[in-house]
C-alpha positions, 0 to 999 in steps of 0.5 A: 242503264241497269247500273252499267259501268265501263272503264278504260285506261286508253279509251280503246279497250273497255272493261266491265265493273261491278257497280253493286246496283241495278239502278240506272246511272245517269252521270259520273264525275271525278274530283278529290281523288274520287269518282262519283256516279249518280242515278235513279232512286237517290243512288250515289256510288263512289270509287277511288280507282274506278274499279271497285265501287261502293254505295254511298247513298241510296234513297235520297229524298226531296221533300219526303220523296225518293228522287232520281239524280241526273247530274253530278260535278265537282268544284270548290272542294264540293261535289254537287248532285242534281235531280227531280223536283218535288213539292215545288223544289228542284233537288240539289245535294252537296258533299265534301267527301262523296259519302255524306250528302246534304239537301240544299234549297234550290229555290226553283221548282224545276227538275235539273238534268245537269250541273257544272262548275266553271269560272268559280260558279256552279250552274244547274240546268233543267226543265223548262229552261230553268237555270240556277247558279251558286258560288258556294253550292249552298245558296242558289239563285234562279236566272231568268228563263230565256227558253221554255225548252229543256236544258241538258248542259252548260260549258264555259270557255273563251269568256262565254258560257254556252248552254244546250238543250231540246229542239236544238236550243242554244243559250249563252252568258258572259257571267253565268247569271244572266242569259240570252237565247241564240234560238232553236233550230230544229227538233233534235236535242243537243244532249251535252257540250264541253270546251276543249282545245279552244273549241266547244263540242256539242253532241246531238241525239242523232249521232252528229257532232257540232264544233264551234272553233274559237267561239266567243261572244262576238263570234259564235259560228258553228261548223256544219254537223259532223257525222260520227259514223253512228246513228245512235243518240249521243249522251255524254262527251269528255276530253282527257289524256289527249283523247275525246270520248263520246258515249251513247245509246246501245253501248255506243263508245266513240273516240277521237284524237282530233275531235273530227274523225271518230272511231267506234269502240267495243263497249261490251254492253248494249245498255245505254251509256249516259255519262263519261268522265276523265281523271 
């Protein structure tokens, strides 16, 4: 919220950085020696060190209207940012350097909340269960909807894609193009999912975490939810440098070395933290 950026070299001690914007920032990624953060009003920030940030774009438009950007990723030498739909087209922007961005036709009327790159495929997920995919980030194809719930994230590992969303929604795919629905199991949202150390980790909107150990298409069995020690909404999770990090509402930052036991860290802010990435 309000342009908040915090950085850490160890996940424990966090330092405030000047972002140069008061726009809400929704996601951040790292690739090609550059951090890229995206947010409201078509805002895109870049940094080579995580400390000093530059506004690369502001006021990016979709069919003539400024759009909010919700997700960003890097893969195949390309940054991809996604966001609000307008006039029947969900927003997709691409860049090869993080500074110069081009609008792409998503082929979908949905707003997209997240985009990921895995197994040589870009996958964007969003409103009403919409999923689009692309191998080059330029030409996008829509998958058949298998849910009407909002989708907030996709991860890949052990030969399977898993997607998560509103109302405890879980979907799956073996190729990233055709999807099946595992069902919806409640009224709590699953806000993000990653794959690390042979496990999928999914974070919830109530401070809980689910782990699927050695998940595969033939064995998708989630462990009982783990209480991370907070009741705040959890929005982003990442693994890097042998450490798991979760961020969430009211400045929540949690760290773990094993993915099961979590420690709360002082973030120095009460603003919501929406995304986290690791170099």
